[in-house]
SEDREN-939597 format. One record per residue: residue in one letter; z, x, y of N, C-alpha, C in turn. Coordinates in steps of 0.2 Angstrom, whole numbers, padded with zeros to 4 digits, always signed. Atoms other than C-alpha are relative to their C-alpha. Layout:
REM SEDREN-939597
AZXYZXYZXY;...
REM end
This chain:
REM SEDREN-939597
X+0006+0006+0001-0814+1019-1415+0004-0006-0002;X-0002+0006-0001-0804+1004-1419+0003-0003+0008;X-0001+0001-0006-0799+1003-1401-0007+0000+0004;X+0008+0000-0003-0817+1005-1395-0004-0006-0002;X+0005+0005+0004-0823+0991-1409+0003-0004+0005;X-0002+0006-0003-0810+0979-1400-0001+0001+0006;X+0001-0001-0008-0814+0984-1382-0009-0003+0002;X+0008+0002-0002-0834+0981-1384-0001-0008-0003;X+0001+0007+0002-0831+0966-1394+0004-0003+0007;X-0003+0005-0004-0820+0958-1381-0006+0000+0006;X+0004+0001-0006-0833+0963-1369-0004-0004+0000;X+0005+0005+0000-0846+0955-1377+0003-0009-0001;X-0002+0007+0001-0835+0939-1381+0001-0003+0008;X+0000+0003-0005-0830+0937-1363-0004+0000+0005;X+0006+0000-0003-0847+0940-1355-0003-0007-0001;X+0001+0007+0004-0851+0924-1365-0009+0001+0000;X+0007-0003-0001-0870+0934-1366-0001-0001-0008;X+0003+0000+0008-0867+0932-1386-0003-0008-0002;X+0001+0007+0002-0871+0912-1384-0007-0001+0000;X+0006+0002+0001-0890+0912-1382-0003+0003-0007;X+0005-0001+0007-0895+0922-1398+0005-0004-0004;X-0003+0005+0005-0880+0911-1407-0002-0007-0001;X+0005+0005+0000-0888+0897-1402-0007-0001-0003;X+0006-0001+0003-0904+0903-1407+0000-0001-0008;X-0003-0001+0007-0897+0906-1424-0001-0007-0002;X-0001+0007+0001-0890+0889-1423-0007-0006-0002;X+0009+0002+0001-0909+0882-1419-0003+0001-0006;X+0004-0001+0006-0916+0892-1433+0003-0003-0008;X-0002+0002+0006-0904+0885-1447-0002-0009+0001;X+0001+0007+0000-0906+0867-1439-0007-0001-0004;X+0008+0002+0003-0926+0867-1441-0001+0003-0007;X+0005-0003+0006-0928+0877-1456+0004-0003-0005;X-0005+0001+0007-0914+0872-1468+0004-0009+0001;X-0003+0007+0000-0910+0852-1471+0004-0002-0005;X-0005+0000+0005-0896+0845-1480-0004-0003-0006;X+0004+0001+0006-0905+0842-1499-0004+0003+0000;X+0004-0004+0001-0915+0855-1497+0001+0007-0007;X+0000-0003+0006-0917+0867-1512+0005+0007+0003;X-0003-0003-0004-0903+0879-1509-0001+0008+0000;X+0002-0009-0001-0911+0898-1511-0005+0000+0005;X+0007+0000-0007-0927+0892-1499+0005+0000+0006;X-0001-0002-0008-0914+0889-1485+0005+0003-0001;X-0005-0005+0000-0902+0903-1490-0005+0007+0004;X+0004-0005-0002-0919+0913-1487-0001-0001+0009;X+0004+0002-0009-0924+0904-1469+0007+0002+0003;X-0004-0002-0003-0905+0908-1465+0002+0008+0002;X+0000-0006-0001-0906+0926-1469-0005+0004+0004;X+0006-0004-0004-0923+0928-1460+0003+0000+0008;X-0001+0002-0006-0917+0921-1445+0006+0004+0004;X-0005-0006-0001-0902+0934-1444-0002+0006+0003;X+0003-0007-0001-0913+0947-1441-0002+0001+0007;X+0001-0002-0008-0920+0945-1424+0009-0002+0006;X-0008+0002-0004-0901+0936-1418+0004+0007+0000;X-0002-0006+0001-0894+0954-1424-0002+0005+0003;X+0003-0004-0005-0906+0965-1415+0001-0002+0006;X-0003+0002-0008-0902+0954-1398+0006+0000+0000;X-0006-0005-0002-0884+0958-1402+0002+0006+0003;X-0004-0005-0002-0885+0974-1403-0004+0004+0008;X+0002-0001-0008-0895+0974-1386+0005+0000+0004;X-0005+0005-0005-0883+0965-1378+0006+0006+0001;X-0007-0003-0001-0868+0976-1382-0003+0007+0001;X+0003-0007+0001-0880+0993-1381+0000+0000+0010;X+0000+0001-0009-0881+0988-1361+0005-0004+0004;X-0006+0005-0003-0866+0976-1357+0005+0004+0004;X-0005-0004-0004-0854+0989-1350-0004+0003+0006;X+0002-0003-0007-0858+0995-1332+0002+0008+0001;X-0002-0007-0002-0861+1012-1329+0005+0004+0001;X-0008-0004-0003-0845+1018-1320+0004-0001-0007;X-0006+0001+0004-0834+1010-1334-0004+0003-0006;X+0003-0002+0008-0846+1018-1349+0001+0007+0001;X-0001-0009-0002-0844+1036-1341+0006+0001-0002;X-0005-0002+0003-0827+1033-1342+0003+0001-0005;X-0001+0001+0010-0825+1027-1360-0003+0005-0002;X+0004-0006+0002-0838+1042-1364+0005+0007+0001;X-0003-0007-0004-0826+1055-1354+0007-0001-0004;X-0008+0000+0003-0810+1048-1364-0002+0002-0007;X+0001-0001+0008-0818+1048-1382-0008+0006+0000;X+0004-0006+0001-0837+1056-1383-0006-0008+0001;X+0006+0005+0001-0854+1046-1379-0004-0003-0006;X+0002+0003+0007-0857+1045-1396+0004-0007-0004;X-0004+0004+0002-0843+1037-1401-0001-0007+0004;X+0001+0005-0005-0844+1024-1388-0007-0004-0002;X+0004+0002+0002-0861+1021-1393+0000-0003-0006;X+0000+0001+0006-0858+1020-1410+0005-0008+0000;X-0005+0003-0003-0843+1007-1406-0005-0008+0002;X+0005+0007+0000-0857+0996-1398-0003-0003-0004;X+0004+0003+0004-0868+0994-1412+0004+0000-0005;X-0006+0003+0004-0851+0991-1423+0002-0006+0003;X-0001+0005-0002-0847+0977-1412-0005-0006-0002;X+0007+0006+0000-0864+0969-1412-0001+0000-0008;X+0002+0002+0007-0865+0971-1432+0006-0004-0002;X-0004+0004+0002-0849+0964-1435+0000-0004+0004;X+0002+0006-0002-0852+0949-1425-0006-0003-0004;X+0004+0002+0004-0867+0948-1435+0002-0002-0006;X-0003+0000+0007-0857+0950-1450+0004-0008-0001;X-0004+0006-0001-0846+0935-1445-0006-0006+0000;X+0004+0006-0001-0863+0923-1442-0003+0000-0008;X+0003+0002+0007-0870+0928-1460+0005-0005-0004;X-0003+0002+0006-0854+0923-1470+0001-0007+0003;X-0001+0008-0002-0853+0906-1458-0005-0003-0003;X+0006+0004+0001-0872+0902-1460+0000-0002-0008;X-0002+0001+0007-0870+0906-1478+0003-0006-0003;X-0003+0006+0003-0857+0895-1481-0001-0007+0000;X+0002+0006-0003-0863+0881-1472-0006-0003-0002;X+0006+0001+0004-0880+0881-1480+0001-0001-0007;X-0003+0001+0008-0871+0883-1497+0002-0006-0001;X-0002+0008+0000-0863+0866-1494-0004-0003+0000;X+0004+0006-0004-0876+0856-1486-0007+0000-0005;X+0007+0001+0005-0891+0861-1499+0000-0003-0007;X-0001+0002+0005-0895+0856-1514+0000+0005-0005;X-0001-0006+0006-0890+0867-1530-0005-0001-0005;X+0006+0002+0005-0908+0865-1538-0006+0005+0002;X+0005-0007-0002-0924+0877-1538-0004-0006+0003;X+0006+0003-0006-0940+0871-1527-0001-0008-0002;X+0004+0006+0003-0946+0856-1539+0006-0006+0000;X-0005+0004+0004-0927+0850-1541+0001-0003-0005;X+0000+0002+0008-0928+0852-1558+0003+0004-0005;X-0004-0006+0003-0919+0867-1562+0009+0001+0005;X-0006-0002-0005-0901+0869-1558+0002+0006-0001;X+0000-0005-0001-0895+0882-1549+0008+0002+0003;X-0008+0000-0001-0876+0889-1549+0001+0002+0007;X-0004-0002-0005-0867+0889-1531+0000+0005+0001;X-0004-0007-0001-0858+0904-1531-0007+0007-0001;X+0006-0005+0001-0872+0916-1537-0005+0000+0006;X+0005+0000-0004-0883+0908-1526+0002+0002+0009;X-0005-0001-0005-0871+0909-1512+0002+0009+0002;X+0002-0006+0000-0869+0927-1516-0005+0004+0001;X+0005-0005+0001-0886+0934-1517-0004-0003+0009;X+0003+0003-0008-0890+0922-1499+0005+0005+0007;X-0005-0005-0005-0874+0933-1491-0003+0007-0001;X+0002-0006+0002-0882+0949-1498-0008+0001+0004;X+0008+0000-0004-0901+0944-1491+0004+0000+0006;X-0002+0001-0006-0891+0939-1475+0003+0007+0004;X-0003-0006-0003-0882+0955-1472-0007+0008+0001;X+0005-0002+0001-0898+0964-1479-0005-0001+0009;X+0007+0002-0008-0910+0957-1462+0007+0002+0003;X-0004-0002-0006-0893+0959-1452-0001+0008+0000;X+0001-0007-0002-0894+0978-1456-0005+0003+0002;X+0008-0002-0005-0913+0979-1452+0000-0001+0007;X-0002+0005-0005-0909+0967-1438+0003+0005+0005;X-0004-0004-0002-0897+0980-1433-0002+0008+0003;X+0004-0008+0000-0908+0998-1434-0005-0002+0005;X+0005+0001-0005-0921+0989-1425+0002+0001+0007;X-0003+0000-0005-0910+0984-1412+0002+0006+0005;X-0002-0008-0002-0903+1002-1410-0006+0003+0003;X+0006-0005-0003-0920+1011-1408-0005-0003+0005;X+0005+0003-0002-0928+0998-1397+0004-0002+0007;X-0003-0001-0006-0916+1000-1384+0004+0006+0003;X-0004-0006-0002-0905+1011-1373+0004+0002-0005;X+0002-0007-0004-0905+1027-1375-0008+0000-0002;X+0006+0000+0002-0921+1025-1384-0006-0002+0004;X+0005+0004-0004-0931+1013-1373+0003-0003+0005;X-0004+0004-0006-0924+1009-1355-0002-0004+0004;X+0003+0005-0004-0937+0998-1349+0002-0007-0004;X-0005+0007+0004-0929+0981-1352-0007-0005-0003;X+0007+0006+0003-0949+0971-1353-0001+0003-0007;X+0002-0004+0006-0953+0985-1366+0004-0002-0007;X-0004+0000+0007-0938+0984-1377+0000-0007-0001;X+0001+0007+0003-0939+0965-1377-0005-0001-0004;X+0006+0002+0004-0956+0964-1383+0000+0004-0006;X-0002-0005+0007-0953+0979-1395+0002-0004-0005;X-0003+0001+0006-0941+0972-1404-0001-0008-0001;X+0001+0005+0003-0948+0954-1406-0006+0001-0004;X+0007-0002+0005-0965+0962-1413+0004+0004-0005;X-0006-0003+0005-0952+0973-1423+0003-0004-0007;X-0006+0005+0004-0942+0959-1431-0006-0003-0004;X+0004+0005+0004-0957+0948-1435-0003+0005-0005;X+0002-0004+0005-0964+0962-1443+0004+0001-0005;X-0007-0003+0003-0948+0969-1452+0000-0007-0007;X-0003+0006+0006-0949+0949-1461-0007+0000-0003;X+0007+0001+0003-0968+0950-1467-0003+0007-0003;X+0004-0006+0004-0973+0969-1472+0005+0000-0005;X-0003-0002+0006-0971+0971-1489+0004+0004-0003;X-0006-0005+0003-0960+0986-1490+0006-0001+0004;X-0007+0000-0005-0946+0982-1478+0005-0003-0006;X-0006+0003+0003-0930+0978-1486+0001-0009+0001;X-0003+0007+0000-0928+0961-1478-0005-0004-0003;X+0005+0004+0005-0944+0955-1484+0001-0002-0007;X+0001+0001+0006-0942+0959-1499+0009-0004-0003;X-0004+0006+0001-0924+0949-1499-0001-0006+0000;X+0002+0009+0001-0929+0933-1494-0007+0000-0002;X+0005+0003+0008-0944+0935-1505+0003-0002-0006;X-0003+0001+0005-0934+0938-1518+0007-0009-0001;X-0004+0008+0001-0923+0919-1514-0006-0003-0001;X+0005+0006+0001-0940+0910-1512-0003+0001-0006;X+0003+0002+0008-0947+0916-1528+0005-0002-0006;X-0004+0002+0005-0931+0914-1537+0001-0008+0001;X+0000+0007+0000-0929+0896-1530-0008-0004-0005;X+0005+0003+0002-0946+0893-1538+0001-0002-0007;X-0004+0000+0008-0938+0896-1556+0006-0001-0002;X-0008+0001+0002-0921+0892-1552+0004+0007-0002;X-0002-0005+0002-0917+0911-1555+0003+0002+0008;X-0003-0005-0006-0905+0922-1543-0001+0004-0001;X+0001-0008-0001-0910+0939-1539+0004+0002+0006;X-0004-0007-0004-0896+0951-1531-0003+0004+0002;X+0003-0003-0004-0904+0958-1518+0001+0009+0001;X-0003-0004+0000-0895+0975-1522-0002+0006+0001;X+0005-0006-0003-0909+0988-1520-0001-0001+0008;X+0002+0005-0008-0914+0978-1503+0006+0004+0005;X-0007-0001-0006-0896+0980-1496+0001+0010-0001;X-0001-0008+0002-0895+1001-1503-0004+0001+0006;X+0004-0002-0004-0911+1004-1493+0002-0002+0007;X+0000+0004-0007-0907+0993-1477+0007+0006+0003;X-0007-0004-0004-0889+1003-1475-0002+0007+0000;X+0003-0006-0001-0898+1019-1477-0004+0002+0007;X+0005+0001-0007-0911+1013-1463+0005+0001+0007;X-0003+0000-0004-0898+1009-1453+0005+0007+0002;X-0001-0004-0001-0888+1024-1456-0003+0007+0007;X+0006-0006-0004-0903+1036-1449+0000-0003+0005;X-0001+0002-0008-0905+1024-1434+0007+0002+0004;X-0006-0001-0003-0888+1026-1429+0001+0007+0001;X-0001-0005-0002-0888+1043-1431-0002+0004+0004;X+0005+0002-0005-0903+1043-1421+0003-0001+0008;X-0002+0002-0007-0896+1035-1406+0005+0002+0003;X-0005-0005-0002-0880+1042-1405+0000+0005+0004;X+0003-0008-0003-0887+1060-1404-0005-0002+0006;X+0003+0000-0006-0897+1053-1390+0006-0003+0005;X-0003+0002-0004-0885+1044-1383+0006+0006+0005;X-0004-0006-0001-0874+1060-1382-0005+0006+0006;X+0005-0004-0004-0888+1069-1375+0001-0003+0008;X+0001+0003-0009-0890+1058-1358+0007-0002+0001;X-0008+0000-0001-0869+1056-1358+0001-0007+0002;
REM end
């Protein structure tokens, strides 16, 4: 798997198809988090922005390999392992964005509550923000996996479904991503840091189930 992960990551980086989602993430951060804004609010924006970006990265990695090359790789290992490495490469890139975004936002934001009256410790805030970003990345990875090949083969339907599902995952009250971001925003109002551990566990279970489903389908399609 290590060699497959390196291979898929190298394909992603060399194709430069990662540029649009990464630029989109940067635009989200620039538009939604300004220097001097409350740290927890800004971390909530950064975490929410990572969900559609991760879904986009997963779509890219799942379809970036030419069919002939993918058949050769699958023959040498297995279709399931190849598809798993695609999801792993995209998730790894999203994790790098989560760490970088959290670090930048924590450094540039004001370590206070929403009304700038209560001090918020930076390290716990950064920890909560990073965990929330990972929650959103995991949910985005699950959506990206379920809404592209081998589940959906039509690019138009895949893009539309991914965009709508990403929005729904951020606003639906039962979504782990919504809970994680909501915890940051409400905590900012009182200056309290909430670690989204339950949301992280739920999102990990969701992405594990989604990965099992799509890898099984990938094995059937070859």
